[in-house]
mmCIF file as gemmi writes it, N, C-alpha and C atoms, coordinates in Angstrom:
data_model
loop_
_atom_site.group_PDB
_atom_site.id
_atom_site.type_symbol
_atom_site.label_atom_id
_atom_site.label_alt_id
_atom_site.label_comp_id
_atom_site.label_asym_id
_atom_site.label_entity_id
_atom_site.label_seq_id
_atom_site.pdbx_PDB_ins_code
_atom_site.Cartn_x
_atom_site.Cartn_y
_atom_site.Cartn_z
_atom_site.occupancy
_atom_site.B_iso_or_equiv
_atom_site.pdbx_formal_charge
_atom_site.auth_seq_id
_atom_site.auth_asym_id
_atom_site.pdbx_PDB_model_num
ATOM 1 N N . UNK Axp A 1 ? 20.816 -40.452 -9.666 1 0 ? 1 A 1
ATOM 2 C CA . UNK Axp A 1 ? 20.049 -39.233 -9.864 1 0 ? 1 A 1
ATOM 3 C C . UNK Axp A 1 ? 18.661 -39.427 -9.254 1 0 ? 1 A 1
ATOM 4 N N . UNK Axp A 2 ? 18.169 -38.473 -8.422 1 0 ? 2 A 1
ATOM 5 C CA . UNK Axp A 2 ? 16.838 -38.618 -7.836 1 0 ? 2 A 1
ATOM 6 C C . UNK Axp A 2 ? 15.764 -38.543 -8.907 1 0 ? 2 A 1
ATOM 7 N N . UNK Axp A 3 ? 14.723 -39.297 -8.719 1 0 ? 3 A 1
ATOM 8 C CA . UNK Axp A 3 ? 13.613 -39.305 -9.672 1 0 ? 3 A 1
ATOM 9 C C . UNK Axp A 3 ? 12.631 -38.199 -9.28 1 0 ? 3 A 1
ATOM 10 N N . UNK Axp A 4 ? 12.282 -37.303 -10.212 1 0 ? 4 A 1
ATOM 11 C CA . UNK Axp A 4 ? 11.343 -36.221 -9.879 1 0 ? 4 A 1
ATOM 12 C C . UNK Axp A 4 ? 9.946 -36.77 -9.616 1 0 ? 4 A 1
ATOM 13 N N . UNK Axp A 5 ? 9.178 -36.06 -8.815 1 0 ? 5 A 1
ATOM 14 C CA . UNK Axp A 5 ? 7.814 -36.484 -8.51 1 0 ? 5 A 1
ATOM 15 C C . UNK Axp A 5 ? 6.904 -36.356 -9.725 1 0 ? 5 A 1
ATOM 16 N N . UNK Axp A 6 ? 7.179 -35.39 -10.555 1 0 ? 6 A 1
ATOM 17 C CA . UNK Axp A 6 ? 6.365 -35.167 -11.747 1 0 ? 6 A 1
ATOM 18 C C . UNK Axp A 6 ? 7.211 -35.529 -12.957 1 0 ? 6 A 1
ATOM 19 N N . UNK Axp A 7 ? 6.655 -36.308 -13.847 1 0 ? 7 A 1
ATOM 20 C CA . UNK Axp A 7 ? 7.389 -36.692 -15.045 1 0 ? 7 A 1
ATOM 21 C C . UNK Axp A 7 ? 7.48 -35.481 -15.965 1 0 ? 7 A 1
ATOM 22 N N . UNK Axp A 8 ? 8.697 -35.005 -16.224 1 0 ? 8 A 1
ATOM 23 C CA . UNK Axp A 8 ? 8.915 -33.794 -17.015 1 0 ? 8 A 1
ATOM 24 C C . UNK Axp A 8 ? 9.102 -34.08 -18.497 1 0 ? 8 A 1
ATOM 25 N N . UNK Axp A 9 ? 9.038 -35.324 -18.894 1 0 ? 9 A 1
ATOM 26 C CA . UNK Axp A 9 ? 9.295 -35.666 -20.296 1 0 ? 9 A 1
ATOM 27 C C . UNK Axp A 9 ? 8.435 -34.905 -21.297 1 0 ? 9 A 1
ATOM 28 N N . UNK Axp A 10 ? 7.14 -34.659 -21.032 1 0 ? 10 A 1
ATOM 29 C CA . UNK Axp A 10 ? 6.353 -33.907 -22.026 1 0 ? 10 A 1
ATOM 30 C C . UNK Axp A 10 ? 6.909 -32.507 -22.303 1 0 ? 10 A 1
ATOM 31 N N . UNK Axp A 11 ? 7.546 -31.893 -21.315 1 0 ? 11 A 1
ATOM 32 C CA . UNK Axp A 11 ? 8.085 -30.542 -21.496 1 0 ? 11 A 1
ATOM 33 C C . UNK Axp A 11 ? 9.51 -30.565 -22.027 1 0 ? 11 A 1
ATOM 34 N N . UNK Axp A 12 ? 10.229 -31.63 -21.789 1 0 ? 12 A 1
ATOM 35 C CA . UNK Axp A 12 ? 11.622 -31.717 -22.226 1 0 ? 12 A 1
ATOM 36 C C . UNK Axp A 12 ? 11.751 -32.089 -23.696 1 0 ? 12 A 1
ATOM 37 N N . UNK Axp A 13 ? 10.738 -32.716 -24.252 1 0 ? 13 A 1
ATOM 38 C CA . UNK Axp A 13 ? 10.744 -33.201 -25.631 1 0 ? 13 A 1
ATOM 39 C C . UNK Axp A 13 ? 11.977 -34.067 -25.864 1 0 ? 13 A 1
ATOM 40 N N . UNK Axp A 14 ? 12.879 -33.694 -26.752 1 0 ? 14 A 1
ATOM 41 C CA . UNK Axp A 14 ? 14.046 -34.51 -27.068 1 0 ? 14 A 1
ATOM 42 C C . UNK Axp A 14 ? 15.271 -34.152 -26.224 1 0 ? 14 A 1
ATOM 43 N N . UNK Axp A 15 ? 15.128 -33.207 -25.31 1 0 ? 15 A 1
ATOM 44 C CA . UNK Axp A 15 ? 16.283 -32.788 -24.5 1 0 ? 15 A 1
ATOM 45 C C . UNK Axp A 15 ? 16.689 -33.906 -23.543 1 0 ? 15 A 1
ATOM 46 N N . UNK Axp A 16 ? 17.973 -33.962 -23.24 1 0 ? 16 A 1
ATOM 47 C CA . UNK Axp A 16 ? 18.507 -34.951 -22.319 1 0 ? 16 A 1
ATOM 48 C C . UNK Axp A 16 ? 18.98 -34.263 -21.05 1 0 ? 16 A 1
ATOM 49 N N . UNK Axp A 17 ? 18.524 -34.722 -19.906 1 0 ? 17 A 1
ATOM 50 C CA . UNK Axp A 17 ? 18.958 -34.169 -18.628 1 0 ? 17 A 1
ATOM 51 C C . UNK Axp A 17 ? 20.329 -34.743 -18.314 1 0 ? 17 A 1
ATOM 52 N N . UNK Axp A 18 ? 21.327 -33.872 -18.176 1 0 ? 18 A 1
ATOM 53 C CA . UNK Axp A 18 ? 22.688 -34.313 -17.915 1 0 ? 18 A 1
ATOM 54 C C . UNK Axp A 18 ? 23.022 -34.345 -16.439 1 0 ? 18 A 1
ATOM 55 N N . UNK Axp A 19 ? 22.388 -33.481 -15.65 1 0 ? 19 A 1
ATOM 56 C CA . UNK Axp A 19 ? 22.727 -33.404 -14.242 1 0 ? 19 A 1
ATOM 57 C C . UNK Axp A 19 ? 21.578 -32.767 -13.476 1 0 ? 19 A 1
ATOM 58 N N . UNK Axp A 20 ? 21.415 -33.171 -12.242 1 0 ? 20 A 1
ATOM 59 C CA . UNK Axp A 20 ? 20.411 -32.594 -11.36 1 0 ? 20 A 1
ATOM 60 C C . UNK Axp A 20 ? 21.081 -32.32 -10.023 1 0 ? 20 A 1
ATOM 61 N N . UNK Axp A 21 ? 20.868 -31.124 -9.493 1 0 ? 21 A 1
ATOM 62 C CA . UNK Axp A 21 ? 21.426 -30.769 -8.199 1 0 ? 21 A 1
ATOM 63 C C . UNK Axp A 21 ? 20.298 -30.193 -7.34 1 0 ? 21 A 1
ATOM 64 N N . UNK Axp A 22 ? 20.121 -30.76 -6.171 1 0 ? 22 A 1
ATOM 65 C CA . UNK Axp A 22 ? 19.17 -30.225 -5.204 1 0 ? 22 A 1
ATOM 66 C C . UNK Axp A 22 ? 19.952 -29.506 -4.126 1 0 ? 22 A 1
ATOM 67 N N . UNK Axp A 23 ? 19.541 -28.286 -3.799 1 0 ? 23 A 1
ATOM 68 C CA . UNK Axp A 23 ? 20.282 -27.515 -2.812 1 0 ? 23 A 1
ATOM 69 C C . UNK Axp A 23 ? 19.318 -26.739 -1.943 1 0 ? 23 A 1
ATOM 70 N N . UNK Axp A 24 ? 19.525 -26.796 -0.669 1 0 ? 24 A 1
ATOM 71 C CA . UNK Axp A 24 ? 18.729 -25.993 0.262 1 0 ? 24 A 1
ATOM 72 C C . UNK Axp A 24 ? 19.585 -24.838 0.741 1 0 ? 24 A 1
ATOM 73 N N . UNK Axp A 25 ? 19.123 -23.624 0.466 1 0 ? 25 A 1
ATOM 74 C CA . UNK Axp A 25 ? 19.856 -22.426 0.866 1 0 ? 25 A 1
ATOM 75 C C . UNK Axp A 25 ? 19.536 -22.138 2.325 1 0 ? 25 A 1
ATOM 76 N N . UNK Axp A 26 ? 20.367 -22.611 3.239 1 0 ? 26 A 1
ATOM 77 C CA . UNK Axp A 26 ? 20.054 -22.453 4.666 1 0 ? 26 A 1
ATOM 78 C C . UNK Axp A 26 ? 20.083 -20.997 5.115 1 0 ? 26 A 1
ATOM 79 N N . UNK Axp A 27 ? 20.855 -20.134 4.452 1 0 ? 27 A 1
ATOM 80 C CA . UNK Axp A 27 ? 20.901 -18.722 4.835 1 0 ? 27 A 1
ATOM 81 C C . UNK Axp A 27 ? 19.791 -17.909 4.18 1 0 ? 27 A 1
ATOM 82 N N . UNK Axp A 28 ? 18.999 -18.524 3.322 1 0 ? 28 A 1
ATOM 83 C CA . UNK Axp A 28 ? 17.942 -17.792 2.631 1 0 ? 28 A 1
ATOM 84 C C . UNK Axp A 28 ? 16.563 -18.042 3.235 1 0 ? 28 A 1
ATOM 85 N N . UNK Axp A 29 ? 16.489 -18.783 4.321 1 0 ? 29 A 1
ATOM 86 C CA . UNK Axp A 29 ? 15.217 -19.059 4.965 1 0 ? 29 A 1
ATOM 87 C C . UNK Axp A 29 ? 14.757 -17.831 5.742 1 0 ? 29 A 1
ATOM 88 N N . UNK Axp A 30 ? 13.52 -17.384 5.512 1 0 ? 30 A 1
ATOM 89 C CA . UNK Axp A 30 ? 13.05 -16.195 6.226 1 0 ? 30 A 1
ATOM 90 C C . UNK Axp A 30 ? 12.917 -16.455 7.729 1 0 ? 30 A 1
ATOM 91 N N . UNK Axp A 31 ? 13.278 -15.474 8.528 1 0 ? 31 A 1
ATOM 92 C CA . UNK Axp A 31 ? 13.116 -15.579 9.98 1 0 ? 31 A 1
ATOM 93 C C . UNK Axp A 31 ? 11.649 -15.49 10.382 1 0 ? 31 A 1
ATOM 94 N N . UNK Axp A 32 ? 10.937 -14.565 9.756 1 0 ? 32 A 1
ATOM 95 C CA . UNK Axp A 32 ? 9.514 -14.375 10.014 1 0 ? 32 A 1
ATOM 96 C C . UNK Axp A 32 ? 8.822 -14.231 8.667 1 0 ? 32 A 1
ATOM 97 N N . UNK Axp A 33 ? 7.803 -15.038 8.435 1 0 ? 33 A 1
ATOM 98 C CA . UNK Axp A 33 ? 7.066 -14.956 7.174 1 0 ? 33 A 1
ATOM 99 C C . UNK Axp A 33 ? 6.05 -13.827 7.229 1 0 ? 33 A 1
ATOM 100 N N . UNK Axp A 34 ? 5.894 -13.122 6.112 1 0 ? 34 A 1
ATOM 101 C CA . UNK Axp A 34 ? 4.859 -12.098 5.984 1 0 ? 34 A 1
ATOM 102 C C . UNK Axp A 34 ? 3.508 -12.804 6.07 1 0 ? 34 A 1
ATOM 103 N N . UNK Axp A 35 ? 2.518 -12.246 6.765 1 0 ? 35 A 1
ATOM 104 C CA . UNK Axp A 35 ? 1.274 -12.979 7.007 1 0 ? 35 A 1
ATOM 105 C C . UNK Axp A 35 ? 0.405 -13.227 5.774 1 0 ? 35 A 1
ATOM 106 N N . UNK Axp A 36 ? 0.588 -12.457 4.706 1 0 ? 36 A 1
ATOM 107 C CA . UNK Axp A 36 ? -0.211 -12.651 3.489 1 0 ? 36 A 1
ATOM 108 C C . UNK Axp A 36 ? 0.627 -13.365 2.438 1 0 ? 36 A 1
ATOM 109 N N . UNK Axp A 37 ? -0.021 -13.929 1.414 1 0 ? 37 A 1
ATOM 110 C CA . UNK Axp A 37 ? 0.673 -14.7 0.376 1 0 ? 37 A 1
ATOM 111 C C . UNK Axp A 37 ? 1.555 -13.839 -0.523 1 0 ? 37 A 1
ATOM 112 N N . UNK Axp A 38 ? 1.23 -12.556 -0.654 1 0 ? 38 A 1
ATOM 113 C CA . UNK Axp A 38 ? 2.075 -11.634 -1.422 1 0 ? 38 A 1
ATOM 114 C C . UNK Axp A 38 ? 1.811 -10.219 -0.933 1 0 ? 38 A 1
ATOM 115 N N . UNK Axp A 39 ? 2.664 -9.308 -1.355 1 0 ? 39 A 1
ATOM 116 C CA . UNK Axp A 39 ? 2.498 -7.905 -1.002 1 0 ? 39 A 1
ATOM 117 C C . UNK Axp A 39 ? 2.352 -7.115 -2.283 1 0 ? 39 A 1
ATOM 118 N N . UNK Axp A 40 ? 1.344 -6.257 -2.322 1 0 ? 40 A 1
ATOM 119 C CA . UNK Axp A 40 ? 1.082 -5.446 -3.508 1 0 ? 40 A 1
ATOM 120 C C . UNK Axp A 40 ? 1.124 -3.98 -3.123 1 0 ? 40 A 1
ATOM 121 N N . UNK Axp A 41 ? 1.898 -3.201 -3.882 1 0 ? 41 A 1
ATOM 122 C CA . UNK Axp A 41 ? 1.951 -1.757 -3.651 1 0 ? 41 A 1
ATOM 123 C C . UNK Axp A 41 ? 0.642 -1.123 -4.11 1 0 ? 41 A 1
ATOM 124 N N . UNK Axp A 42 ? 0.363 0.033 -3.59 1 0 ? 42 A 1
ATOM 125 C CA . UNK Axp A 42 ? -0.841 0.754 -4.02 1 0 ? 42 A 1
ATOM 126 C C . UNK Axp A 42 ? -0.807 0.928 -5.531 1 0 ? 42 A 1
ATOM 127 N N . UNK Axp A 43 ? -1.934 0.679 -6.142 1 0 ? 43 A 1
ATOM 128 C CA . UNK Axp A 43 ? -2.017 0.789 -7.591 1 0 ? 43 A 1
ATOM 129 C C . UNK Axp A 43 ? -1.663 -0.511 -8.305 1 0 ? 43 A 1
ATOM 130 N N . UNK Axp A 44 ? -1.104 -1.478 -7.585 1 0 ? 44 A 1
ATOM 131 C CA . UNK Axp A 44 ? -0.813 -2.773 -8.161 1 0 ? 44 A 1
ATOM 132 C C . UNK Axp A 44 ? 0.348 -2.832 -9.138 1 0 ? 44 A 1
ATOM 133 N N . UNK Axp A 45 ? 1.206 -1.812 -9.136 1 0 ? 45 A 1
ATOM 134 C CA . UNK Axp A 45 ? 2.312 -1.811 -10.096 1 0 ? 45 A 1
ATOM 135 C C . UNK Axp A 45 ? 3.528 -2.581 -9.606 1 0 ? 45 A 1
ATOM 136 N N . UNK Axp A 46 ? 3.535 -2.965 -8.352 1 0 ? 46 A 1
ATOM 137 C CA . UNK Axp A 46 ? 4.637 -3.73 -7.786 1 0 ? 46 A 1
ATOM 138 C C . UNK Axp A 46 ? 4.059 -4.812 -6.89 1 0 ? 46 A 1
ATOM 139 N N . UNK Axp A 47 ? 4.456 -6.061 -7.151 1 0 ? 47 A 1
ATOM 140 C CA . UNK Axp A 47 ? 3.997 -7.198 -6.359 1 0 ? 47 A 1
ATOM 141 C C . UNK Axp A 47 ? 5.218 -7.99 -5.928 1 0 ? 47 A 1
ATOM 142 N N . UNK Axp A 48 ? 5.314 -8.282 -4.633 1 0 ? 48 A 1
ATOM 143 C CA . UNK Axp A 48 ? 6.405 -9.098 -4.107 1 0 ? 48 A 1
ATOM 144 C C . UNK Axp A 48 ? 5.85 -10.452 -3.692 1 0 ? 48 A 1
ATOM 145 N N . UNK Axp A 49 ? 6.588 -11.508 -4.01 1 0 ? 49 A 1
ATOM 146 C CA . UNK Axp A 49 ? 6.146 -12.861 -3.687 1 0 ? 49 A 1
ATOM 147 C C . UNK Axp A 49 ? 7.365 -13.734 -3.432 1 0 ? 49 A 1
ATOM 148 N N . UNK Axp A 50 ? 7.128 -14.897 -2.859 1 0 ? 50 A 1
ATOM 149 C CA . UNK Axp A 50 ? 8.211 -15.848 -2.625 1 0 ? 50 A 1
ATOM 150 C C . UNK Axp A 50 ? 8.014 -16.585 -1.316 1 0 ? 50 A 1
ATOM 151 N N . UNK Axp A 51 ? 9.062 -17.292 -0.889 1 0 ? 51 A 1
ATOM 152 C CA . UNK Axp A 51 ? 8.922 -18.118 0.304 1 0 ? 51 A 1
ATOM 153 C C . UNK Axp A 51 ? 8.847 -17.316 1.597 1 0 ? 51 A 1
ATOM 154 N N . UNK Axp A 52 ? 9.1 -16.03 1.551 1 0 ? 52 A 1
ATOM 155 C CA . UNK Axp A 52 ? 8.943 -15.183 2.739 1 0 ? 52 A 1
ATOM 156 C C . UNK Axp A 52 ? 7.494 -14.76 2.938 1 0 ? 52 A 1
ATOM 157 N N . UNK Axp A 53 ? 6.632 -15.111 1.991 1 0 ? 53 A 1
ATOM 158 C CA . UNK Axp A 53 ? 5.22 -14.734 2.029 1 0 ? 53 A 1
ATOM 159 C C . UNK Axp A 53 ? 4.378 -15.999 2.125 1 0 ? 53 A 1
ATOM 160 N N . UNK Axp A 54 ? 4.015 -16.371 3.317 1 0 ? 54 A 1
ATOM 161 C CA . UNK Axp A 54 ? 3.116 -17.504 3.477 1 0 ? 54 A 1
ATOM 162 C C . UNK Axp A 54 ? 3.783 -18.841 3.704 1 0 ? 54 A 1
ATOM 163 N N . UNK Axp A 55 ? 5.055 -18.87 3.985 1 0 ? 55 A 1
ATOM 164 C CA . UNK Axp A 55 ? 5.697 -20.142 4.31 1 0 ? 55 A 1
ATOM 165 C C . UNK Axp A 55 ? 7.038 -20.301 3.638 1 0 ? 55 A 1
ATOM 166 N N . UNK Axp A 56 ? 7.979 -20.869 4.353 1 0 ? 56 A 1
ATOM 167 C CA . UNK Axp A 56 ? 9.343 -20.968 3.841 1 0 ? 56 A 1
ATOM 168 C C . UNK Axp A 56 ? 9.589 -22.239 3.03 1 0 ? 56 A 1
ATOM 169 N N . UNK Axp A 57 ? 8.583 -23.042 2.836 1 0 ? 57 A 1
ATOM 170 C CA . UNK Axp A 57 ? 8.752 -24.25 2.027 1 0 ? 57 A 1
ATOM 171 C C . UNK Axp A 57 ? 8.378 -23.955 0.577 1 0 ? 57 A 1
ATOM 172 N N . UNK Axp A 58 ? 8.673 -24.879 -0.303 1 0 ? 58 A 1
ATOM 173 C CA . UNK Axp A 58 ? 8.391 -24.674 -1.72 1 0 ? 58 A 1
ATOM 174 C C . UNK Axp A 58 ? 6.89 -24.488 -1.955 1 0 ? 58 A 1
ATOM 175 N N . UNK Axp A 59 ? 6.059 -25.133 -1.154 1 0 ? 59 A 1
ATOM 176 C CA . UNK Axp A 59 ? 4.625 -24.976 -1.304 1 0 ? 59 A 1
ATOM 177 C C . UNK Axp A 59 ? 4.2 -23.536 -1.008 1 0 ? 59 A 1
ATOM 178 N N . UNK Axp A 60 ? 4.807 -22.932 0.016 1 0 ? 60 A 1
ATOM 179 C CA . UNK Axp A 60 ? 4.498 -21.543 0.332 1 0 ? 60 A 1
ATOM 180 C C . UNK Axp A 60 ? 4.917 -20.606 -0.782 1 0 ? 60 A 1
ATOM 181 N N . UNK Axp A 61 ? 6.084 -20.861 -1.364 1 0 ? 61 A 1
ATOM 182 C CA . UNK Axp A 61 ? 6.55 -20.039 -2.481 1 0 ? 61 A 1
ATOM 183 C C . UNK Axp A 61 ? 5.626 -20.199 -3.683 1 0 ? 61 A 1
ATOM 184 N N . UNK Axp A 62 ? 5.184 -21.421 -3.951 1 0 ? 62 A 1
ATOM 185 C CA . UNK Axp A 62 ? 4.275 -21.678 -5.075 1 0 ? 62 A 1
ATOM 186 C C . UNK Axp A 62 ? 2.955 -20.944 -4.88 1 0 ? 62 A 1
ATOM 187 N N . UNK Axp A 63 ? 2.361 -21.089 -3.686 1 0 ? 63 A 1
ATOM 188 C CA . UNK Axp A 63 ? 1.098 -20.414 -3.405 1 0 ? 63 A 1
ATOM 189 C C . UNK Axp A 63 ? 1.255 -18.899 -3.435 1 0 ? 63 A 1
ATOM 190 N N . UNK Axp A 64 ? 2.412 -18.412 -3.01 1 0 ? 64 A 1
ATOM 191 C CA . UNK Axp A 64 ? 2.693 -16.984 -3.083 1 0 ? 64 A 1
ATOM 192 C C . UNK Axp A 64 ? 2.739 -16.517 -4.532 1 0 ? 64 A 1
ATOM 193 N N . UNK Axp A 65 ? 3.365 -17.327 -5.389 1 0 ? 65 A 1
ATOM 194 C CA . UNK Axp A 65 ? 3.412 -16.996 -6.814 1 0 ? 65 A 1
ATOM 195 C C . UNK Axp A 65 ? 2.035 -16.959 -7.437 1 0 ? 65 A 1
ATOM 196 N N . UNK Axp A 66 ? 1.171 -17.901 -7.052 1 0 ? 66 A 1
ATOM 197 C CA . UNK Axp A 66 ? -0.21 -17.886 -7.554 1 0 ? 66 A 1
ATOM 198 C C . UNK Axp A 66 ? -0.94 -16.622 -7.111 1 0 ? 66 A 1
ATOM 199 N N . UNK Axp A 67 ? -0.754 -16.244 -5.853 1 0 ? 67 A 1
ATOM 200 C CA . UNK Axp A 67 ? -1.4 -15.024 -5.347 1 0 ? 67 A 1
ATOM 201 C C . UNK Axp A 67 ? -0.874 -13.793 -6.078 1 0 ? 67 A 1
ATOM 202 N N . UNK Axp A 68 ? 0.415 -13.769 -6.356 1 0 ? 68 A 1
ATOM 203 C CA . UNK Axp A 68 ? 1.005 -12.643 -7.089 1 0 ? 68 A 1
ATOM 204 C C . UNK Axp A 68 ? 0.466 -12.581 -8.508 1 0 ? 68 A 1
ATOM 205 N N . UNK Axp A 69 ? 0.349 -13.728 -9.159 1 0 ? 69 A 1
ATOM 206 C CA . UNK Axp A 69 ? -0.195 -13.766 -10.523 1 0 ? 69 A 1
ATOM 207 C C . UNK Axp A 69 ? -1.633 -13.26 -10.534 1 0 ? 69 A 1
ATOM 208 N N . UNK Axp A 70 ? -2.394 -13.659 -9.521 1 0 ? 70 A 1
ATOM 209 C CA . UNK Axp A 70 ? -3.781 -13.191 -9.413 1 0 ? 70 A 1
ATOM 210 C C . UNK Axp A 70 ? -3.824 -11.679 -9.2 1 0 ? 70 A 1
ATOM 211 N N . UNK Axp A 71 ? -2.919 -11.166 -8.37 1 0 ? 71 A 1
ATOM 212 C CA . UNK Axp A 71 ? -2.857 -9.724 -8.125 1 0 ? 71 A 1
ATOM 213 C C . UNK Axp A 71 ? -2.494 -8.962 -9.388 1 0 ? 71 A 1
ATOM 214 N N . UNK Axp A 72 ? -1.552 -9.489 -10.153 1 0 ? 72 A 1
ATOM 215 C CA . UNK Axp A 72 ? -1.153 -8.838 -11.409 1 0 ? 72 A 1
ATOM 216 C C . UNK Axp A 72 ? -2.29 -8.886 -12.417 1 0 ? 72 A 1
ATOM 217 N N . UNK Axp A 73 ? -2.942 -10.04 -12.526 1 0 ? 73 A 1
ATOM 218 C CA . UNK Axp A 73 ? -4.066 -10.175 -13.468 1 0 ? 73 A 1
ATOM 219 C C . UNK Axp A 73 ? -5.21 -9.227 -13.096 1 0 ? 73 A 1
ATOM 220 N N . UNK Axp A 74 ? -5.454 -9.071 -11.804 1 0 ? 74 A 1
ATOM 221 C CA . UNK Axp A 74 ? -6.489 -8.155 -11.362 1 0 ? 74 A 1
ATOM 222 C C . UNK Axp A 74 ? -6.138 -6.706 -11.619 1 0 ? 74 A 1
ATOM 223 N N . UNK Axp A 75 ? -4.84 -6.364 -11.55 1 0 ? 75 A 1
ATOM 224 C CA . UNK Axp A 75 ? -4.405 -4.996 -11.787 1 0 ? 75 A 1
ATOM 225 C C . UNK Axp A 75 ? -4.448 -4.637 -13.259 1 0 ? 75 A 1
ATOM 226 N N . UNK Axp A 76 ? -4.367 -5.631 -14.137 1 0 ? 76 A 1
ATOM 227 C CA . UNK Axp A 76 ? -4.373 -5.375 -15.58 1 0 ? 76 A 1
ATOM 228 C C . UNK Axp A 76 ? -5.774 -5.123 -16.099 1 0 ? 76 A 1
ATOM 229 N N . UNK Axp A 77 ? -6.787 -5.493 -15.332 1 0 ? 77 A 1
ATOM 230 C CA . UNK Axp A 77 ? -8.174 -5.336 -15.816 1 0 ? 77 A 1
ATOM 231 C C . UNK Axp A 77 ? -8.684 -3.94 -15.619 1 0 ? 77 A 1
């Protein structure tokens, strides 16, 4: 079993990990990434995020999620 980069034990508590599967969805890679980290509809009621926004790697998806969270938090104020 591959060892994760971040130790998840604090979040797992007493749970036991039985299996881990890593999979790369080769058909889910965006052909062209949207130039911004997320897309927000007028009024902020709809926000799209993911690896198609700012990079097809997990880091791009993570940063896109942060941008989406910021957009949602800003729309709630």
